[in-house]
Chimera marker file (.cmm) of the C-alpha trace (Angstrom):
<marker_set name="trace">
<marker id="1" x="0.017" y="0.023" z="0.024" r="1" g="1" b="0" radius="0.5"/>
<marker id="2" x="1.321" y="3.394" z="-0.866" r="1" g="1" b="0" radius="0.5"/>
<marker id="3" x="2.008" y="5.998" z="1.897" r="1" g="1" b="0" radius="0.5"/>
<marker id="4" x="-0.999" y="8.101" z="1.001" r="1" g="1" b="0" radius="0.5"/>
<marker id="5" x="-3.299" y="5.096" z="1.505" r="1" g="1" b="0" radius="0.5"/>
<marker id="6" x="-1.576" y="4.320" z="4.822" r="1" g="1" b="0" radius="0.5"/>
<marker id="7" x="-2.135" y="7.928" z="5.947" r="1" g="1" b="0" radius="0.5"/>
<marker id="8" x="-5.755" y="7.713" z="5.118" r="1" g="1" b="0" radius="0.5"/>
<marker id="9" x="-6.132" y="4.457" z="6.922" r="1" g="1" b="0" radius="0.5"/>
<marker id="10" x="-4.325" y="5.882" z="9.978" r="1" g="1" b="0" radius="0.5"/>
<marker id="11" x="-6.816" y="8.684" z="10.212" r="1" g="1" b="0" radius="0.5"/>
<marker id="12" x="-9.655" y="6.295" z="10.197" r="1" g="1" b="0" radius="0.5"/>
<marker id="13" x="-8.448" y="4.059" z="12.978" r="1" g="1" b="0" radius="0.5"/>
<marker id="14" x="-6.864" y="6.585" z="15.416" r="1" g="1" b="0" radius="0.5"/>
<marker id="15" x="-8.838" y="7.723" z="18.536" r="1" g="1" b="0" radius="0.5"/>
<marker id="16" x="-10.510" y="11.136" z="18.236" r="1" g="1" b="0" radius="0.5"/>
<marker id="17" x="-8.302" y="12.479" z="21.199" r="1" g="1" b="0" radius="0.5"/>
<marker id="18" x="-5.191" y="11.824" z="19.031" r="1" g="1" b="0" radius="0.5"/>
<marker id="19" x="-6.653" y="13.178" z="15.814" r="1" g="1" b="0" radius="0.5"/>
<marker id="20" x="-7.826" y="16.393" z="17.499" r="1" g="1" b="0" radius="0.5"/>
<marker id="21" x="-4.318" y="17.139" z="18.863" r="1" g="1" b="0" radius="0.5"/>
<marker id="22" x="-1.928" y="15.517" z="16.529" r="1" g="1" b="0" radius="0.5"/>
<marker id="23" x="-1.253" y="15.232" z="12.779" r="1" g="1" b="0" radius="0.5"/>
<marker id="24" x="-0.204" y="12.047" z="10.981" r="1" g="1" b="0" radius="0.5"/>
<marker id="25" x="3.310" y="12.911" z="9.778" r="1" g="1" b="0" radius="0.5"/>
<marker id="26" x="3.898" y="9.615" z="8.006" r="1" g="1" b="0" radius="0.5"/>
<marker id="27" x="3.265" y="5.858" z="8.193" r="1" g="1" b="0" radius="0.5"/>
<marker id="28" x="5.749" y="3.034" z="7.770" r="1" g="1" b="0" radius="0.5"/>
<marker id="29" x="4.935" y="-0.607" z="7.317" r="1" g="1" b="0" radius="0.5"/>
<marker id="30" x="7.142" y="-3.712" z="7.410" r="1" g="1" b="0" radius="0.5"/>
<marker id="31" x="6.399" y="-7.430" z="7.678" r="1" g="1" b="0" radius="0.5"/>
<marker id="32" x="5.340" y="-7.339" z="11.376" r="1" g="1" b="0" radius="0.5"/>
<marker id="33" x="4.863" y="-3.735" z="12.404" r="1" g="1" b="0" radius="0.5"/>
<marker id="34" x="3.036" y="-0.533" z="11.354" r="1" g="1" b="0" radius="0.5"/>
<marker id="35" x="4.500" y="2.683" z="12.725" r="1" g="1" b="0" radius="0.5"/>
<marker id="36" x="2.325" y="5.772" z="12.700" r="1" g="1" b="0" radius="0.5"/>
<marker id="37" x="4.256" y="8.984" z="13.344" r="1" g="1" b="0" radius="0.5"/>
<marker id="38" x="2.299" y="11.773" z="14.992" r="1" g="1" b="0" radius="0.5"/>
<marker id="39" x="3.359" y="15.382" z="15.463" r="1" g="1" b="0" radius="0.5"/>
<marker id="40" x="1.517" y="17.733" z="17.874" r="1" g="1" b="0" radius="0.5"/>
<marker id="41" x="-0.590" y="20.227" z="15.911" r="1" g="1" b="0" radius="0.5"/>
<marker id="42" x="-0.213" y="23.969" z="16.524" r="1" g="1" b="0" radius="0.5"/>
<marker id="43" x="-3.249" y="25.247" z="18.471" r="1" g="1" b="0" radius="0.5"/>
<marker id="44" x="-4.928" y="28.274" z="17.090" r="1" g="1" b="0" radius="0.5"/>
<marker id="45" x="-4.480" y="30.175" z="20.350" r="1" g="1" b="0" radius="0.5"/>
<marker id="46" x="-0.710" y="29.667" z="20.079" r="1" g="1" b="0" radius="0.5"/>
<marker id="47" x="-0.610" y="30.508" z="16.437" r="1" g="1" b="0" radius="0.5"/>
<marker id="48" x="-2.371" y="33.835" z="17.062" r="1" g="1" b="0" radius="0.5"/>
<marker id="49" x="-0.199" y="34.715" z="20.125" r="1" g="1" b="0" radius="0.5"/>
<marker id="50" x="3.025" y="36.403" z="19.133" r="1" g="1" b="0" radius="0.5"/>
<marker id="51" x="4.460" y="35.749" z="22.668" r="1" g="1" b="0" radius="0.5"/>
<marker id="52" x="4.335" y="31.943" z="22.299" r="1" g="1" b="0" radius="0.5"/>
<marker id="53" x="6.511" y="30.210" z="19.795" r="1" g="1" b="0" radius="0.5"/>
<marker id="54" x="7.323" y="26.656" z="18.985" r="1" g="1" b="0" radius="0.5"/>
<marker id="55" x="10.823" y="25.562" z="19.830" r="1" g="1" b="0" radius="0.5"/>
<marker id="56" x="10.737" y="22.137" z="18.116" r="1" g="1" b="0" radius="0.5"/>
<marker id="57" x="9.707" y="18.834" z="19.624" r="1" g="1" b="0" radius="0.5"/>
<marker id="58" x="10.270" y="16.925" z="22.837" r="1" g="1" b="0" radius="0.5"/>
<marker id="59" x="11.758" y="13.381" z="22.565" r="1" g="1" b="0" radius="0.5"/>
<marker id="60" x="9.298" y="11.176" z="20.911" r="1" g="1" b="0" radius="0.5"/>
<marker id="61" x="7.265" y="8.539" z="22.865" r="1" g="1" b="0" radius="0.5"/>
<marker id="62" x="6.263" y="5.171" z="21.451" r="1" g="1" b="0" radius="0.5"/>
<marker id="63" x="2.781" y="3.781" z="22.350" r="1" g="1" b="0" radius="0.5"/>
<marker id="64" x="1.712" y="0.373" z="21.439" r="1" g="1" b="0" radius="0.5"/>
<marker id="65" x="-1.865" y="0.294" z="20.157" r="1" g="1" b="0" radius="0.5"/>
<marker id="66" x="-4.308" y="-2.335" z="18.792" r="1" g="1" b="0" radius="0.5"/>
<marker id="67" x="-2.703" y="-4.706" z="16.216" r="1" g="1" b="0" radius="0.5"/>
<marker id="68" x="-4.093" y="-4.664" z="12.679" r="1" g="1" b="0" radius="0.5"/>
<marker id="69" x="-4.118" y="-7.957" z="10.718" r="1" g="1" b="0" radius="0.5"/>
<marker id="70" x="-1.489" y="-9.614" z="12.917" r="1" g="1" b="0" radius="0.5"/>
<marker id="71" x="0.791" y="-6.576" z="12.760" r="1" g="1" b="0" radius="0.5"/>
<marker id="72" x="1.773" y="-4.674" z="15.766" r="1" g="1" b="0" radius="0.5"/>
<marker id="73" x="0.979" y="-0.970" z="15.734" r="1" g="1" b="0" radius="0.5"/>
<marker id="74" x="3.266" y="1.627" z="17.243" r="1" g="1" b="0" radius="0.5"/>
<marker id="75" x="2.265" y="5.268" z="17.629" r="1" g="1" b="0" radius="0.5"/>
<marker id="76" x="5.388" y="7.457" z="17.611" r="1" g="1" b="0" radius="0.5"/>
<marker id="77" x="4.244" y="10.679" z="19.263" r="1" g="1" b="0" radius="0.5"/>
<marker id="78" x="6.111" y="14.005" z="19.293" r="1" g="1" b="0" radius="0.5"/>
<marker id="79" x="4.870" y="16.815" z="21.508" r="1" g="1" b="0" radius="0.5"/>
<marker id="80" x="5.934" y="20.379" z="20.824" r="1" g="1" b="0" radius="0.5"/>
<marker id="81" x="8.222" y="22.452" z="23.180" r="1" g="1" b="0" radius="0.5"/>
<marker id="82" x="6.768" y="26.009" z="23.581" r="1" g="1" b="0" radius="0.5"/>
<marker id="83" x="8.363" y="29.221" z="24.758" r="1" g="1" b="0" radius="0.5"/>
<marker id="84" x="6.278" y="31.927" z="26.358" r="1" g="1" b="0" radius="0.5"/>
<marker id="85" x="8.420" y="35.009" z="25.830" r="1" g="1" b="0" radius="0.5"/>
<marker id="86" x="6.193" y="37.136" z="28.109" r="1" g="1" b="0" radius="0.5"/>
<marker id="87" x="6.571" y="34.858" z="31.100" r="1" g="1" b="0" radius="0.5"/>
<marker id="88" x="10.075" y="33.656" z="30.199" r="1" g="1" b="0" radius="0.5"/>
<marker id="89" x="9.252" y="29.946" z="30.516" r="1" g="1" b="0" radius="0.5"/>
<marker id="90" x="9.301" y="26.838" z="28.358" r="1" g="1" b="0" radius="0.5"/>
<marker id="91" x="6.433" y="24.355" z="28.498" r="1" g="1" b="0" radius="0.5"/>
<marker id="92" x="4.703" y="21.525" z="26.651" r="1" g="1" b="0" radius="0.5"/>
<marker id="93" x="1.116" y="20.402" z="26.637" r="1" g="1" b="0" radius="0.5"/>
<marker id="94" x="0.287" y="17.352" z="28.840" r="1" g="1" b="0" radius="0.5"/>
<marker id="95" x="-1.582" y="14.570" z="27.138" r="1" g="1" b="0" radius="0.5"/>
<marker id="96" x="-2.926" y="11.426" z="28.760" r="1" g="1" b="0" radius="0.5"/>
<marker id="97" x="-2.456" y="8.960" z="25.848" r="1" g="1" b="0" radius="0.5"/>
<marker id="98" x="-0.954" y="5.977" z="27.637" r="1" g="1" b="0" radius="0.5"/>
<marker id="99" x="-2.224" y="3.737" z="30.355" r="1" g="1" b="0" radius="0.5"/>
<marker id="100" x="-0.468" y="4.486" z="33.585" r="1" g="1" b="0" radius="0.5"/>
<marker id="101" x="2.719" y="2.460" z="34.037" r="1" g="1" b="0" radius="0.5"/>
<marker id="102" x="2.595" y="0.980" z="30.562" r="1" g="1" b="0" radius="0.5"/>
<marker id="103" x="3.633" y="1.659" z="26.998" r="1" g="1" b="0" radius="0.5"/>
<marker id="104" x="0.115" y="0.773" z="25.826" r="1" g="1" b="0" radius="0.5"/>
<marker id="105" x="-2.647" y="3.154" z="24.650" r="1" g="1" b="0" radius="0.5"/>
<marker id="106" x="-5.344" y="3.539" z="27.228" r="1" g="1" b="0" radius="0.5"/>
<marker id="107" x="-7.924" y="1.646" z="25.051" r="1" g="1" b="0" radius="0.5"/>
<marker id="108" x="-5.472" y="-1.259" z="24.260" r="1" g="1" b="0" radius="0.5"/>
<marker id="109" x="-4.489" y="-1.580" z="27.862" r="1" g="1" b="0" radius="0.5"/>
<marker id="110" x="-8.143" y="-1.711" z="29.028" r="1" g="1" b="0" radius="0.5"/>
<marker id="111" x="-8.811" y="-4.441" z="26.400" r="1" g="1" b="0" radius="0.5"/>
<marker id="112" x="-5.822" y="-6.478" z="27.503" r="1" g="1" b="0" radius="0.5"/>
<marker id="113" x="-6.892" y="-6.078" z="31.193" r="1" g="1" b="0" radius="0.5"/>
<marker id="114" x="-10.372" y="-7.302" z="30.249" r="1" g="1" b="0" radius="0.5"/>
<marker id="115" x="-8.945" y="-10.367" z="28.448" r="1" g="1" b="0" radius="0.5"/>
<marker id="116" x="-5.989" y="-11.309" z="30.724" r="1" g="1" b="0" radius="0.5"/>
<marker id="117" x="-6.939" y="-9.663" z="34.019" r="1" g="1" b="0" radius="0.5"/>
<marker id="118" x="-4.240" y="-8.275" z="36.305" r="1" g="1" b="0" radius="0.5"/>
<marker id="119" x="-2.008" y="-11.316" z="36.146" r="1" g="1" b="0" radius="0.5"/>
<marker id="120" x="1.377" y="-10.793" z="34.472" r="1" g="1" b="0" radius="0.5"/>
<marker id="121" x="1.562" y="-12.641" z="31.211" r="1" g="1" b="0" radius="0.5"/>
<marker id="122" x="3.729" y="-12.529" z="28.193" r="1" g="1" b="0" radius="0.5"/>
<marker id="123" x="1.074" y="-10.616" z="26.295" r="1" g="1" b="0" radius="0.5"/>
<marker id="124" x="0.816" y="-10.714" z="22.555" r="1" g="1" b="0" radius="0.5"/>
<marker id="125" x="2.134" y="-7.703" z="20.625" r="1" g="1" b="0" radius="0.5"/>
<marker id="126" x="4.057" y="-6.532" z="23.758" r="1" g="1" b="0" radius="0.5"/>
<link id1="1" id2="2" r="1" g="1" b="0" radius="0.2"/>
<link id1="2" id2="3" r="1" g="1" b="0" radius="0.2"/>
<link id1="3" id2="4" r="1" g="1" b="0" radius="0.2"/>
<link id1="4" id2="5" r="1" g="1" b="0" radius="0.2"/>
<link id1="5" id2="6" r="1" g="1" b="0" radius="0.2"/>
<link id1="6" id2="7" r="1" g="1" b="0" radius="0.2"/>
<link id1="7" id2="8" r="1" g="1" b="0" radius="0.2"/>
<link id1="8" id2="9" r="1" g="1" b="0" radius="0.2"/>
<link id1="9" id2="10" r="1" g="1" b="0" radius="0.2"/>
<link id1="10" id2="11" r="1" g="1" b="0" radius="0.2"/>
<link id1="11" id2="12" r="1" g="1" b="0" radius="0.2"/>
<link id1="12" id2="13" r="1" g="1" b="0" radius="0.2"/>
<link id1="13" id2="14" r="1" g="1" b="0" radius="0.2"/>
<link id1="14" id2="15" r="1" g="1" b="0" radius="0.2"/>
<link id1="15" id2="16" r="1" g="1" b="0" radius="0.2"/>
<link id1="16" id2="17" r="1" g="1" b="0" radius="0.2"/>
<link id1="17" id2="18" r="1" g="1" b="0" radius="0.2"/>
<link id1="18" id2="19" r="1" g="1" b="0" radius="0.2"/>
<link id1="19" id2="20" r="1" g="1" b="0" radius="0.2"/>
<link id1="20" id2="21" r="1" g="1" b="0" radius="0.2"/>
<link id1="21" id2="22" r="1" g="1" b="0" radius="0.2"/>
<link id1="22" id2="23" r="1" g="1" b="0" radius="0.2"/>
<link id1="23" id2="24" r="1" g="1" b="0" radius="0.2"/>
<link id1="24" id2="25" r="1" g="1" b="0" radius="0.2"/>
<link id1="25" id2="26" r="1" g="1" b="0" radius="0.2"/>
<link id1="26" id2="27" r="1" g="1" b="0" radius="0.2"/>
<link id1="27" id2="28" r="1" g="1" b="0" radius="0.2"/>
<link id1="28" id2="29" r="1" g="1" b="0" radius="0.2"/>
<link id1="29" id2="30" r="1" g="1" b="0" radius="0.2"/>
<link id1="30" id2="31" r="1" g="1" b="0" radius="0.2"/>
<link id1="31" id2="32" r="1" g="1" b="0" radius="0.2"/>
<link id1="32" id2="33" r="1" g="1" b="0" radius="0.2"/>
<link id1="33" id2="34" r="1" g="1" b="0" radius="0.2"/>
<link id1="34" id2="35" r="1" g="1" b="0" radius="0.2"/>
<link id1="35" id2="36" r="1" g="1" b="0" radius="0.2"/>
<link id1="36" id2="37" r="1" g="1" b="0" radius="0.2"/>
<link id1="37" id2="38" r="1" g="1" b="0" radius="0.2"/>
<link id1="38" id2="39" r="1" g="1" b="0" radius="0.2"/>
<link id1="39" id2="40" r="1" g="1" b="0" radius="0.2"/>
<link id1="40" id2="41" r="1" g="1" b="0" radius="0.2"/>
<link id1="41" id2="42" r="1" g="1" b="0" radius="0.2"/>
<link id1="42" id2="43" r="1" g="1" b="0" radius="0.2"/>
<link id1="43" id2="44" r="1" g="1" b="0" radius="0.2"/>
<link id1="44" id2="45" r="1" g="1" b="0" radius="0.2"/>
<link id1="45" id2="46" r="1" g="1" b="0" radius="0.2"/>
<link id1="46" id2="47" r="1" g="1" b="0" radius="0.2"/>
<link id1="47" id2="48" r="1" g="1" b="0" radius="0.2"/>
<link id1="48" id2="49" r="1" g="1" b="0" radius="0.2"/>
<link id1="49" id2="50" r="1" g="1" b="0" radius="0.2"/>
<link id1="50" id2="51" r="1" g="1" b="0" radius="0.2"/>
<link id1="51" id2="52" r="1" g="1" b="0" radius="0.2"/>
<link id1="52" id2="53" r="1" g="1" b="0" radius="0.2"/>
<link id1="53" id2="54" r="1" g="1" b="0" radius="0.2"/>
<link id1="54" id2="55" r="1" g="1" b="0" radius="0.2"/>
<link id1="55" id2="56" r="1" g="1" b="0" radius="0.2"/>
<link id1="56" id2="57" r="1" g="1" b="0" radius="0.2"/>
<link id1="57" id2="58" r="1" g="1" b="0" radius="0.2"/>
<link id1="58" id2="59" r="1" g="1" b="0" radius="0.2"/>
<link id1="59" id2="60" r="1" g="1" b="0" radius="0.2"/>
<link id1="60" id2="61" r="1" g="1" b="0" radius="0.2"/>
<link id1="61" id2="62" r="1" g="1" b="0" radius="0.2"/>
<link id1="62" id2="63" r="1" g="1" b="0" radius="0.2"/>
<link id1="63" id2="64" r="1" g="1" b="0" radius="0.2"/>
<link id1="64" id2="65" r="1" g="1" b="0" radius="0.2"/>
<link id1="65" id2="66" r="1" g="1" b="0" radius="0.2"/>
<link id1="66" id2="67" r="1" g="1" b="0" radius="0.2"/>
<link id1="67" id2="68" r="1" g="1" b="0" radius="0.2"/>
<link id1="68" id2="69" r="1" g="1" b="0" radius="0.2"/>
<link id1="69" id2="70" r="1" g="1" b="0" radius="0.2"/>
<link id1="70" id2="71" r="1" g="1" b="0" radius="0.2"/>
<link id1="71" id2="72" r="1" g="1" b="0" radius="0.2"/>
<link id1="72" id2="73" r="1" g="1" b="0" radius="0.2"/>
<link id1="73" id2="74" r="1" g="1" b="0" radius="0.2"/>
<link id1="74" id2="75" r="1" g="1" b="0" radius="0.2"/>
<link id1="75" id2="76" r="1" g="1" b="0" radius="0.2"/>
<link id1="76" id2="77" r="1" g="1" b="0" radius="0.2"/>
<link id1="77" id2="78" r="1" g="1" b="0" radius="0.2"/>
<link id1="78" id2="79" r="1" g="1" b="0" radius="0.2"/>
<link id1="79" id2="80" r="1" g="1" b="0" radius="0.2"/>
<link id1="80" id2="81" r="1" g="1" b="0" radius="0.2"/>
<link id1="81" id2="82" r="1" g="1" b="0" radius="0.2"/>
<link id1="82" id2="83" r="1" g="1" b="0" radius="0.2"/>
<link id1="83" id2="84" r="1" g="1" b="0" radius="0.2"/>
<link id1="84" id2="85" r="1" g="1" b="0" radius="0.2"/>
<link id1="85" id2="86" r="1" g="1" b="0" radius="0.2"/>
<link id1="86" id2="87" r="1" g="1" b="0" radius="0.2"/>
<link id1="87" id2="88" r="1" g="1" b="0" radius="0.2"/>
<link id1="88" id2="89" r="1" g="1" b="0" radius="0.2"/>
<link id1="89" id2="90" r="1" g="1" b="0" radius="0.2"/>
<link id1="90" id2="91" r="1" g="1" b="0" radius="0.2"/>
<link id1="91" id2="92" r="1" g="1" b="0" radius="0.2"/>
<link id1="92" id2="93" r="1" g="1" b="0" radius="0.2"/>
<link id1="93" id2="94" r="1" g="1" b="0" radius="0.2"/>
<link id1="94" id2="95" r="1" g="1" b="0" radius="0.2"/>
<link id1="95" id2="96" r="1" g="1" b="0" radius="0.2"/>
<link id1="96" id2="97" r="1" g="1" b="0" radius="0.2"/>
<link id1="97" id2="98" r="1" g="1" b="0" radius="0.2"/>
<link id1="98" id2="99" r="1" g="1" b="0" radius="0.2"/>
<link id1="99" id2="100" r="1" g="1" b="0" radius="0.2"/>
<link id1="100" id2="101" r="1" g="1" b="0" radius="0.2"/>
<link id1="101" id2="102" r="1" g="1" b="0" radius="0.2"/>
<link id1="102" id2="103" r="1" g="1" b="0" radius="0.2"/>
<link id1="103" id2="104" r="1" g="1" b="0" radius="0.2"/>
<link id1="104" id2="105" r="1" g="1" b="0" radius="0.2"/>
<link id1="105" id2="106" r="1" g="1" b="0" radius="0.2"/>
<link id1="106" id2="107" r="1" g="1" b="0" radius="0.2"/>
<link id1="107" id2="108" r="1" g="1" b="0" radius="0.2"/>
<link id1="108" id2="109" r="1" g="1" b="0" radius="0.2"/>
<link id1="109" id2="110" r="1" g="1" b="0" radius="0.2"/>
<link id1="110" id2="111" r="1" g="1" b="0" radius="0.2"/>
<link id1="111" id2="112" r="1" g="1" b="0" radius="0.2"/>
<link id1="112" id2="113" r="1" g="1" b="0" radius="0.2"/>
<link id1="113" id2="114" r="1" g="1" b="0" radius="0.2"/>
<link id1="114" id2="115" r="1" g="1" b="0" radius="0.2"/>
<link id1="115" id2="116" r="1" g="1" b="0" radius="0.2"/>
<link id1="116" id2="117" r="1" g="1" b="0" radius="0.2"/>
<link id1="117" id2="118" r="1" g="1" b="0" radius="0.2"/>
<link id1="118" id2="119" r="1" g="1" b="0" radius="0.2"/>
<link id1="119" id2="120" r="1" g="1" b="0" radius="0.2"/>
<link id1="120" id2="121" r="1" g="1" b="0" radius="0.2"/>
<link id1="121" id2="122" r="1" g="1" b="0" radius="0.2"/>
<link id1="122" id2="123" r="1" g="1" b="0" radius="0.2"/>
<link id1="123" id2="124" r="1" g="1" b="0" radius="0.2"/>
<link id1="124" id2="125" r="1" g="1" b="0" radius="0.2"/>
<link id1="125" id2="126" r="1" g="1" b="0" radius="0.2"/>
</marker_set>
């Protein structure tokens, strides 16, 4: 599948919380894994405020999501670093995309907990 088709598919399967705050930058596929690269969007209130500027991205975070057709899915998320010149501080927006204490998306972690319970297992696609 070409990259344009993969981008369209990624936009269909991603949770609305991610789509409302991040843009799909690219999608890569190999024999066992699909990687969806997501960059934080620039919010309109920041775009219109001359005192707040983007200073690039924080280190990316990898989140494991629901597999698709026996392929693991990794969401590679990059949040922006912001500089508020008026207050003289740097900040980044907090997002609650992972289940606490895991590398899994909240939805995928809830699914696995429902299937496997709280017992530690060698989970699939881990």
